[in-house]
TORVO-568323 format. One record per residue (C-alpha): x, y, z; residue in three letters; residue number from 1. Coordinates in Angstrom, 2 decimals, always signed. Example, Ala and Ser with C-alpha at 12.3 -4.5 7.8 and 13.67 -1.06 7.14 Angstrom:
BEGIN
+---------+---------+---------+------+------+
:       x :       y :       z : resn : resi :
+---------+---------+---------+------+------+
:  +12.30 :   -4.50 :   +7.80 :  ALA :    1 :
:  +13.67 :   -1.06 :   +7.14 :  SER :    2 :
+---------+---------+---------+------+------+
//
This chain:
BEGIN
+---------+---------+---------+------+------+
:       x :       y :       z : resn : resi :
+---------+---------+---------+------+------+
: +122.07 : +135.09 :  +24.10 :  UNK :    1 :
: +124.57 : +134.40 :  +21.35 :  UNK :    2 :
: +125.17 : +131.06 :  +19.70 :  UNK :    3 :
: +127.72 : +129.52 :  +17.39 :  UNK :    4 :
: +127.64 : +126.30 :  +15.41 :  UNK :    5 :
: +130.86 : +124.93 :  +13.91 :  UNK :    6 :
: +131.05 : +121.92 :  +11.59 :  UNK :    7 :
: +133.36 : +120.69 :   +8.89 :  UNK :    8 :
: +131.89 : +120.36 :   +5.41 :  UNK :    9 :
: +132.61 : +116.64 :   +5.06 :  UNK :   10 :
: +130.72 : +115.64 :   +8.18 :  UNK :   11 :
: +128.10 : +112.94 :   +7.92 :  UNK :   12 :
: +127.39 : +113.49 :   +4.23 :  UNK :   13 :
: +124.32 : +112.44 :   +2.29 :  UNK :   14 :
: +122.67 : +110.21 :   +4.84 :  UNK :   15 :
: +125.45 : +107.60 :   +4.82 :  UNK :   16 :
: +125.50 : +107.82 :   +8.59 :  UNK :   17 :
: +121.79 : +108.26 :   +9.31 :  UNK :   18 :
: +121.87 : +106.59 :  +12.75 :  UNK :   19 :
: +124.82 : +108.71 :  +13.89 :  UNK :   20 :
: +123.15 : +111.84 :  +12.53 :  UNK :   21 :
: +119.95 : +111.16 :  +14.48 :  UNK :   22 :
: +121.83 : +110.54 :  +17.71 :  UNK :   23 :
: +123.93 : +113.67 :  +17.36 :  UNK :   24 :
: +120.85 : +115.74 :  +16.50 :  UNK :   25 :
: +119.16 : +114.39 :  +19.63 :  UNK :   26 :
: +122.26 : +115.24 :  +21.68 :  UNK :   27 :
: +122.23 : +118.81 :  +20.32 :  UNK :   28 :
: +118.55 : +119.15 :  +21.24 :  UNK :   29 :
: +119.11 : +117.89 :  +24.78 :  UNK :   30 :
: +122.22 : +120.00 :  +25.32 :  UNK :   31 :
: +120.52 : +123.18 :  +24.13 :  UNK :   32 :
: +117.32 : +122.47 :  +26.08 :  UNK :   33 :
: +119.24 : +121.83 :  +29.29 :  UNK :   34 :
: +121.39 : +124.93 :  +28.82 :  UNK :   35 :
: +118.36 : +127.16 :  +28.29 :  UNK :   36 :
: +116.11 : +125.62 :  +30.95 :  UNK :   37 :
: +118.67 : +125.04 :  +33.71 :  UNK :   38 :
: +121.75 : +127.15 :  +32.97 :  UNK :   39 :
: +120.65 : +130.68 :  +32.08 :  UNK :   40 :
: +123.62 : +131.11 :  +29.70 :  UNK :   41 :
: +124.56 : +134.22 :  +27.78 :  UNK :   42 :
: +126.10 : +132.06 :  +25.04 :  UNK :   43 :
: +126.07 : +128.46 :  +23.81 :  UNK :   44 :
: +128.56 : +126.88 :  +21.39 :  UNK :   45 :
: +127.86 : +123.70 :  +19.43 :  UNK :   46 :
: +130.81 : +121.98 :  +17.78 :  UNK :   47 :
: +130.74 : +118.90 :  +15.55 :  UNK :   48 :
: +133.97 : +117.06 :  +14.74 :  UNK :   49 :
: +134.59 : +113.86 :  +12.82 :  UNK :   50 :
: +137.48 : +111.44 :  +12.49 :  UNK :   51 :
: +137.56 : +108.35 :  +10.31 :  UNK :   52 :
: +135.98 : +106.28 :  +13.08 :  UNK :   53 :
: +133.74 : +108.58 :  +15.14 :  UNK :   54 :
: +131.86 : +111.85 :  +15.32 :  UNK :   55 :
: +131.70 : +114.05 :  +18.42 :  UNK :   56 :
: +129.18 : +116.78 :  +19.15 :  UNK :   57 :
: +129.94 : +119.20 :  +21.97 :  UNK :   58 :
: +127.51 : +121.70 :  +23.48 :  UNK :   59 :
: +129.21 : +124.24 :  +25.78 :  UNK :   60 :
: +127.47 : +127.04 :  +27.63 :  UNK :   61 :
: +128.57 : +129.76 :  +30.03 :  UNK :   62 :
: +125.61 : +129.42 :  +32.39 :  UNK :   63 :
: +125.36 : +128.35 :  +36.01 :  UNK :   64 :
: +127.08 : +125.02 :  +35.46 :  UNK :   65 :
: +126.29 : +121.59 :  +36.80 :  UNK :   66 :
: +127.86 : +119.06 :  +39.12 :  UNK :   67 :
: +127.30 : +115.33 :  +39.68 :  UNK :   68 :
: +125.12 : +115.92 :  +42.76 :  UNK :   69 :
: +122.78 : +118.18 :  +40.76 :  UNK :   70 :
: +122.56 : +115.62 :  +37.94 :  UNK :   71 :
: +121.70 : +112.90 :  +40.47 :  UNK :   72 :
: +119.03 : +115.09 :  +42.12 :  UNK :   73 :
: +117.42 : +115.91 :  +38.77 :  UNK :   74 :
: +117.38 : +112.25 :  +37.77 :  UNK :   75 :
: +115.73 : +111.32 :  +41.08 :  UNK :   76 :
: +113.13 : +114.04 :  +40.46 :  UNK :   77 :
: +112.18 : +112.42 :  +37.15 :  UNK :   78 :
: +114.38 : +114.32 :  +34.71 :  UNK :   79 :
: +115.39 : +111.50 :  +32.38 :  UNK :   80 :
: +116.57 : +113.27 :  +29.22 :  UNK :   81 :
: +120.29 : +112.77 :  +29.83 :  UNK :   82 :
: +119.75 : +109.23 :  +31.13 :  UNK :   83 :
: +117.79 : +108.29 :  +28.00 :  UNK :   84 :
: +120.34 : +109.96 :  +25.73 :  UNK :   85 :
: +123.22 : +108.18 :  +27.48 :  UNK :   86 :
: +121.43 : +104.86 :  +26.95 :  UNK :   87 :
: +120.81 : +105.52 :  +23.26 :  UNK :   88 :
: +124.43 : +106.49 :  +22.69 :  UNK :   89 :
: +125.69 : +103.50 :  +24.65 :  UNK :   90 :
: +123.47 : +101.12 :  +22.65 :  UNK :   91 :
: +125.10 : +102.53 :  +19.48 :  UNK :   92 :
: +128.62 : +102.04 :  +20.87 :  UNK :   93 :
: +129.00 : +105.71 :  +21.77 :  UNK :   94 :
: +129.22 : +107.73 :  +24.96 :  UNK :   95 :
: +127.92 : +110.83 :  +26.71 :  UNK :   96 :
: +129.82 : +112.99 :  +29.17 :  UNK :   97 :
: +128.36 : +115.97 :  +31.03 :  UNK :   98 :
: +130.95 : +117.99 :  +32.92 :  UNK :   99 :
: +131.49 : +121.49 :  +34.26 :  UNK :  100 :
: +132.78 : +123.78 :  +31.50 :  UNK :  101 :
: +136.25 : +125.27 :  +31.59 :  UNK :  102 :
: +135.07 : +128.81 :  +32.37 :  UNK :  103 :
: +131.92 : +127.87 :  +34.27 :  UNK :  104 :
: +128.84 : +126.58 :  +32.58 :  UNK :  105 :
: +128.42 : +123.03 :  +31.34 :  UNK :  106 :
: +129.88 : +120.90 :  +28.58 :  UNK :  107 :
: +127.91 : +118.04 :  +27.02 :  UNK :  108 :
: +129.99 : +115.75 :  +24.78 :  UNK :  109 :
: +128.30 : +113.02 :  +22.70 :  UNK :  110 :
: +130.45 : +110.62 :  +20.68 :  UNK :  111 :
: +129.20 : +108.01 :  +18.20 :  UNK :  112 :
: +131.09 : +105.54 :  +16.05 :  UNK :  113 :
: +130.87 : +105.87 :  +12.29 :  UNK :  114 :
: +130.31 : +102.55 :  +10.64 :  UNK :  115 :
+---------+---------+---------+------+------+
//
């Protein structure tokens, strides 16, 4: 499997945004874990982007993909990683979207405000 991480050099410097950093790190962990455990991808791409008001981490894979029914089934079976992450991001004023990727696979997008 190949992987790629992209990030701008000015992102989340020197601990000024410690809460946002922790949430985005947690999102990266969950996105990678889900891709590897459930998706069987040949590649995963992690991208981190920042504006003046928010930071967005995206984890895209080219694996089997996911749909809303599968997410609901996994949650009912006790898989709570995405539910917990969504709650943490929401509590911080952010959001989490998990959608089918453009060329198959799955895209996880976590956004947090920068305060």
